[in-house]
N, C-alpha and C positions, 0 to 999 in steps of 0.2 A: 504494500500500500504506500509506503514511504517513497518508493521509487517512482510510482505513478504521479504522486503529488509533486515530487521534485522535478519531474519532466514537465509537468504543466506549468509550474511556477517559474521555471527558468526560460520558458519560451514566450511569455506574455509580459507586457509592461504592467507597472503598478496601477496606472490609471485604467487600463482595460480590465484588469482583475477587479478593481474596486467597483466599477459600473456593473459588470456581469455578475459578480458575486452578490452585490446588494440586490439586484433584481431577482436573482435565483433564490436567495434566502428569504426575501420578502414574499415571493410567491409561495414558497413552502409554508411559511408562517401563516399567510393568508388562508391557504387551503386547510391547514390544521385547525385554525380558529373557526372557519366556516363549518368544518366537519363536526367539531364539538358543539357548535350552536345548533346544527341540524339534529344531532343525536339527542341533546338535552332539552330541545324545545318541544312544546305541545304540537300535536298534529295540526291544529288549526292555525298556529303561528309560524309554521315553517317557511311559508313563502312571503310573509309580510314583515320585512325588516324596515325600520324607520331609517331615514337618511342620516340621522346623527349616529346611529349604530354602525352603518356602513362606513362613514367617515372615520369613526373611532377604530374600527377594525383595520382600515387601510393605514392609519397612522401608527397603530401598535405594530402592524406587520412591517412597516417601513423602518421604524425604530429598531425592532428586533433584527431585521436584515442588516442594518448598518452595524449594530453591535456584533452580530455573528461574523460578518466579513472582517471586522476589525480584529476580532479574536483570532481568526484563521490567519490573517495577515501577520499578526504579531508572532504566531507560532512558526510560520514558514518563511515569510519574507525577512523579518527582522531578527531571526534567531542568532545570526552570526555577530550581531552587535554586542550581545550580552555574553555570549559563549564563543570565543574564538575556536578555530579548528585545531588548536594545539592541545585541546583537552584539559585546559587548566580552569575549568568551570568550578565555581564554588557552589 
């Protein structure tokens, strides 16, 4: 798994990764939240979402996507800043 991620992260720029990963993670979070809303809502309320709820779901998904891509970027892009390849990590 590490080899695949290393191959992906060395062939794209940071800006491209940020945009694509934010959209991907936001979409995943959006689908997960919508799934939970569908499962836990009443059968009469499943197709009737208020516009404020839709906007809130979009905002929460976007914030979650930004945080998730930031964590992945910290782990894979910026890992050499804190731990050099010499193996002298604390």
